[in-house]
Legacy VTK file of the C-alpha trace (Angstrom):
# vtk DataFile Version 3.0
C-alpha trace
ASCII
DATASET POLYDATA
POINTS 349 float
117.739 80.037 -131.871
119.329 82.633 -129.546
119.766 79.999 -126.840
121.434 77.591 -129.281
123.776 80.226 -130.655
124.605 81.540 -127.220
125.278 77.982 -125.985
127.591 77.193 -128.893
129.457 80.487 -128.349
129.959 79.919 -124.614
130.884 76.246 -124.825
133.205 76.723 -127.793
134.994 79.596 -126.091
135.501 77.596 -122.898
136.659 74.446 -124.734
139.051 76.265 -127.021
140.692 78.136 -124.106
140.873 74.960 -121.955
142.441 72.789 -124.647
144.706 75.627 -125.700
146.232 75.516 -122.219
147.114 71.822 -122.612
148.391 72.439 -126.208
150.674 75.401 -125.317
152.263 73.717 -122.296
152.696 70.462 -124.264
154.522 72.286 -127.050
156.529 74.317 -124.543
157.904 71.050 -123.093
158.492 69.525 -126.506
155.548 67.056 -126.506
154.195 66.214 -129.955
150.492 67.076 -130.192
148.798 64.765 -132.707
145.260 66.210 -132.597
143.478 69.306 -131.277
139.764 68.709 -131.451
136.766 70.856 -130.574
133.800 68.625 -130.023
133.329 64.903 -130.411
132.141 62.573 -133.144
132.448 62.973 -136.926
134.554 65.830 -138.256
132.884 68.924 -139.668
136.199 70.545 -140.540
139.828 69.585 -140.186
143.214 70.849 -141.256
146.782 69.970 -140.431
149.403 72.428 -139.281
152.755 70.770 -138.918
152.317 67.467 -137.114
149.010 68.457 -135.506
145.525 67.940 -136.890
143.025 70.617 -135.904
139.386 69.606 -136.189
135.843 70.760 -135.364
133.448 67.939 -134.657
129.696 67.600 -134.730
128.979 67.446 -130.952
130.094 70.677 -129.280
130.128 69.146 -125.776
133.817 69.004 -125.057
137.153 68.672 -126.762
140.507 67.056 -126.404
144.218 67.363 -127.169
145.775 64.028 -128.133
149.510 63.869 -127.405
152.066 61.258 -128.400
152.528 58.876 -125.497
148.994 59.073 -124.157
146.818 58.237 -127.221
146.279 54.568 -126.373
143.250 53.513 -124.287
140.945 50.624 -123.604
138.284 51.874 -126.014
140.435 52.733 -129.013
143.175 50.189 -128.507
146.870 50.665 -127.679
148.352 51.266 -131.140
150.493 54.368 -130.783
152.236 56.620 -133.249
155.968 56.065 -133.443
157.657 59.266 -132.369
161.031 60.027 -130.769
161.187 59.275 -127.080
161.810 62.939 -126.211
158.507 63.961 -127.842
156.315 61.534 -125.864
154.127 62.792 -123.043
154.715 59.630 -120.943
158.457 60.128 -121.115
158.443 63.638 -119.743
159.278 64.357 -116.067
156.347 64.132 -113.686
156.361 67.865 -112.971
156.109 68.705 -116.654
153.223 66.239 -117.208
151.435 67.717 -114.179
151.790 71.285 -115.490
150.497 70.248 -118.909
147.396 68.744 -117.258
146.852 71.677 -114.874
147.198 74.169 -117.760
143.626 73.461 -118.954
141.788 74.428 -115.712
144.293 77.251 -115.190
143.383 78.732 -118.571
139.726 78.586 -117.649
140.479 80.528 -114.470
142.491 83.092 -116.505
139.598 83.344 -118.974
137.244 84.203 -116.117
139.612 86.997 -115.033
139.857 88.265 -118.611
136.061 88.244 -119.210
135.132 89.829 -115.907
137.874 92.485 -116.281
136.611 93.234 -119.819
133.018 93.679 -118.596
134.146 95.837 -115.672
136.266 97.941 -118.032
133.368 98.547 -120.437
130.272 98.629 -118.249
131.847 99.343 -114.889
132.043 97.390 -111.667
129.263 97.313 -109.069
130.003 99.520 -106.057
127.300 98.067 -103.779
125.349 101.330 -103.689
121.650 101.192 -104.414
120.728 103.138 -107.549
117.433 104.031 -109.228
117.443 102.088 -112.462
114.012 103.231 -113.590
111.271 105.592 -112.393
107.809 104.315 -113.294
105.345 106.931 -114.578
102.578 108.421 -112.431
104.074 107.202 -109.201
105.046 108.824 -105.910
108.745 108.829 -106.828
108.193 110.630 -110.148
105.949 113.249 -108.521
108.546 113.807 -105.785
111.326 114.363 -108.328
113.284 111.128 -108.124
115.300 110.590 -111.300
116.863 107.614 -113.025
120.518 107.333 -111.889
119.957 108.736 -108.450
122.140 106.843 -105.911
120.386 106.239 -102.574
122.706 107.226 -99.692
120.298 107.302 -96.729
116.671 106.672 -95.784
115.159 108.877 -93.113
118.679 109.967 -92.224
119.922 106.390 -91.768
122.785 105.329 -94.084
121.915 102.570 -96.512
123.610 99.246 -95.618
120.989 96.706 -96.683
118.807 96.970 -99.827
116.275 94.559 -98.393
115.790 96.840 -95.450
115.074 99.736 -97.798
112.404 97.731 -99.656
110.902 96.574 -96.371
110.771 100.115 -94.982
109.042 101.437 -98.100
106.634 98.498 -98.213
105.489 99.195 -94.609
105.224 103.007 -94.902
101.932 103.498 -96.739
100.917 107.157 -96.374
103.968 108.058 -94.346
106.516 110.581 -95.588
110.010 109.188 -96.183
113.131 111.227 -96.692
115.404 109.838 -99.426
118.983 111.202 -99.416
120.325 110.737 -102.897
123.497 111.533 -104.825
122.850 113.041 -108.267
126.054 113.693 -110.168
127.947 116.060 -107.841
124.927 117.022 -105.717
123.467 115.525 -102.562
119.702 115.986 -102.377
116.927 115.218 -99.897
113.701 114.101 -101.540
110.453 113.638 -99.621
108.187 110.893 -100.948
105.027 109.262 -99.665
104.608 105.582 -100.563
101.154 104.551 -101.823
99.399 101.283 -101.048
99.210 98.921 -104.015
96.340 96.469 -103.737
97.752 94.108 -106.346
101.174 93.901 -104.665
99.657 94.022 -101.137
102.296 96.525 -100.038
103.243 100.190 -100.345
105.272 101.325 -103.400
107.000 104.443 -104.598
107.198 102.929 -108.102
110.921 102.776 -108.782
113.126 99.881 -109.828
116.349 99.703 -107.906
119.638 98.417 -109.254
123.296 98.731 -108.323
125.560 101.645 -109.103
128.455 100.811 -111.419
131.780 102.580 -111.487
133.939 102.854 -114.567
137.417 101.510 -114.025
140.710 101.962 -115.858
142.570 98.944 -117.278
144.582 98.098 -114.132
141.693 98.660 -111.739
139.401 96.504 -113.911
142.043 93.773 -114.032
142.479 93.855 -110.252
138.737 93.748 -109.581
138.345 90.971 -112.156
141.081 88.957 -110.430
139.419 89.483 -107.016
136.010 88.521 -108.381
137.333 85.364 -110.069
139.144 84.336 -106.885
135.973 84.873 -104.851
133.888 82.855 -107.333
136.438 80.041 -107.289
136.409 79.883 -103.473
132.614 80.006 -103.244
132.213 77.355 -105.965
134.730 75.116 -104.285
132.956 75.444 -100.920
129.635 74.739 -102.602
131.010 71.584 -104.138
132.543 70.555 -100.806
129.257 71.094 -98.956
127.433 69.106 -101.686
129.843 66.185 -101.299
129.381 66.322 -97.480
125.624 66.283 -97.974
125.052 69.703 -96.368
123.351 71.120 -99.476
121.367 69.214 -102.180
123.134 68.295 -105.401
122.020 70.521 -108.319
123.787 70.847 -111.600
122.961 72.146 -115.031
123.627 70.087 -118.121
123.688 71.156 -121.754
119.955 71.989 -121.829
120.200 74.045 -118.664
123.310 75.872 -119.784
121.727 76.578 -123.174
118.623 78.005 -121.491
120.648 80.202 -119.142
122.940 81.313 -121.937
119.915 82.368 -123.981
118.552 84.323 -121.025
121.930 85.999 -120.452
122.222 86.890 -124.181
118.754 88.462 -124.161
120.112 91.109 -121.740
123.072 91.903 -123.977
126.462 90.556 -125.063
128.229 91.769 -121.902
125.818 89.720 -119.775
126.611 86.704 -121.938
130.333 87.241 -121.344
129.737 87.407 -117.576
127.738 84.149 -117.784
130.617 82.546 -119.718
132.994 83.673 -116.978
130.907 81.987 -114.291
130.685 78.730 -116.279
134.413 78.877 -116.897
135.068 78.871 -113.127
132.762 75.868 -112.693
134.544 74.082 -115.530
137.983 74.679 -113.995
136.904 73.244 -110.651
135.011 70.304 -112.172
138.046 69.307 -114.294
140.188 69.193 -111.181
138.017 66.537 -109.501
139.922 63.234 -109.090
137.677 61.446 -111.602
139.340 59.324 -114.339
139.396 60.994 -117.825
139.245 64.463 -116.153
142.366 66.475 -115.507
142.080 65.764 -111.791
142.045 62.052 -112.544
145.374 62.374 -114.407
146.828 64.277 -111.451
145.626 61.544 -109.095
147.410 58.923 -111.152
150.522 61.046 -111.181
150.427 61.209 -107.375
150.080 57.403 -107.282
153.059 57.130 -109.662
155.087 59.430 -107.396
154.312 57.295 -104.346
154.766 53.969 -106.188
157.943 55.147 -107.978
156.665 53.841 -111.320
153.626 54.472 -113.518
150.553 52.269 -113.504
150.313 49.732 -116.329
148.548 50.988 -119.504
145.856 48.301 -119.349
144.974 49.222 -115.757
144.898 52.927 -116.658
142.581 52.087 -119.543
140.207 50.213 -117.228
140.219 53.089 -114.723
139.423 55.548 -117.583
136.553 53.302 -118.687
135.051 53.582 -115.188
135.476 57.340 -115.419
133.711 57.469 -118.783
130.773 55.461 -117.414
130.559 57.790 -114.403
130.586 60.924 -116.607
127.955 59.341 -118.888
125.669 58.581 -115.887
126.206 62.093 -114.555
125.304 63.544 -117.927
122.054 61.557 -117.915
121.244 62.800 -114.373
121.891 66.500 -115.064
119.961 66.280 -118.297
117.023 64.819 -116.389
117.283 67.708 -113.961
117.339 70.190 -116.866
114.226 68.628 -118.422
112.328 68.597 -115.118
113.353 72.184 -114.421
112.098 73.323 -117.848
108.844 71.350 -117.493
108.171 72.895 -114.044
108.843 76.399 -115.378
106.368 75.918 -118.169
LINES 1 350
349 0 1 2 3 4 5 6 7 8 9 10 11 12 13 14 15 16 17 18 19 20 21 22 23 24 25 26 27 28 29 30 31 32 33 34 35 36 37 38 39 40 41 42 43 44 45 46 47 48 49 50 51 52 53 54 55 56 57 58 59 60 61 62 63 64 65 66 67 68 69 70 71 72 73 74 75 76 77 78 79 80 81 82 83 84 85 86 87 88 89 90 91 92 93 94 95 96 97 98 99 100 101 102 103 104 105 106 107 108 109 110 111 112 113 114 115 116 117 118 119 120 121 122 123 124 125 126 127 128 129 130 131 132 133 134 135 136 137 138 139 140 141 142 143 144 145 146 147 148 149 150 151 152 153 154 155 156 157 158 159 160 161 162 163 164 165 166 167 168 169 170 171 172 173 174 175 176 177 178 179 180 181 182 183 184 185 186 187 188 189 190 191 192 193 194 195 196 197 198 199 200 201 202 203 204 205 206 207 208 209 210 211 212 213 214 215 216 217 218 219 220 221 222 223 224 225 226 227 228 229 230 231 232 233 234 235 236 237 238 239 240 241 242 243 244 245 246 247 248 249 250 251 252 253 254 255 256 257 258 259 260 261 262 263 264 265 266 267 268 269 270 271 272 273 274 275 276 277 278 279 280 281 282 283 284 285 286 287 288 289 290 291 292 293 294 295 296 297 298 299 300 301 302 303 304 305 306 307 308 309 310 311 312 313 314 315 316 317 318 319 320 321 322 323 324 325 326 327 328 329 330 331 332 333 334 335 336 337 338 339 340 341 342 343 344 345 346 347 348
C-alpha cells in the first residue's frame, strides 16, 4: 500500500508540474487550452474553469494539455474546435510554440531544484565528511568512547579523503590500534580503538555505521546547492543516456512497477527521502521528454525544426502518421521496461 501511495504521489506531482508548464505558457501566449488532464482513460473527476476542462483520469501514467489547433490526430480524427485564429496553437509564431513545448521539461527541471533545495533547507546538505551515524553496543568503538555524530577527520594522522579506504584500513587492522581523529561539536579529539575480528563478516570491525555529515543551509544557500545538484544530475543523466545510445553501457530503465517499488522504499525512510526520489525522477522525465520521439515534447521540437527548414509545416495527415509511429514505439518501450521490472522483482525475491 505504501508503494502504491508513494507512486501515485510522485507521478501525480511530476505530471501536474509538467503539464502546468505547457498550460501557463500557452495561456501567456493567448492559446486556448481545451483540456488539462492528469492520467488517461475514463474520467474520475472533471470540472470546467472558463474554456478549459480539468480532469483526473483512471490511469495515473501520464497527462496532457489539449490546445486549440493541435487537437486533431490520426487516432481521434481531425475534427477541431472552432476558435478564433489568434487563439490557435498552430497559428502562433514558431518561437512561441517551441517555448510552450519546452515549458514542460523546463518545469520538471525547476521542480527538481525546488525539491532538492527544500530537502537541503530542512535536513541539510551533505558535506562529504564521514560521520558516525550509529555506534553498535558492546563493540570496540563504544568502549573507546566513539559517539554518534562524531565526524571523522583523520585516521592514523592521515586526513580522510576516501571512505572506502577507511573501511579497508579498519577491515585489515584486526588487533592493531588505530587513532581516529574526530570532530565533536567544537572539539577535536583523538580516540584510540582496536578493531576486532568478526568471523561472520570475515573482517575486522569497530562496530560503527558510517554516514555523511549534513550541514544546515539558509534559504539562498539551499537554493544554490539545489540548483548545482540539479544541474549535475541533468548532465550525468544526459551522459548516461548518450552512452546507452552509443552502446557503451547496457540499457536499463524502470517502468511503473520499478518506480513504484523504489518510491515505496524511499518513503519507508521518510517523506524527505521520497521528495529526493521524486526530484531524481523529475530530472529523468525532463530529459526523456526532450528525446526526438513523436508524441514527446522533443518530437514536437523536431517537427518545428523541420518546419523552419522547409518554410512550411508538415501536413496534418503526415504528422498524425508520425505520431502513430511514436505511440507504437512508446507502447513497445513500456512493455520492455515492465518486463525488466518484473524480472528484477522476481530475481530479488
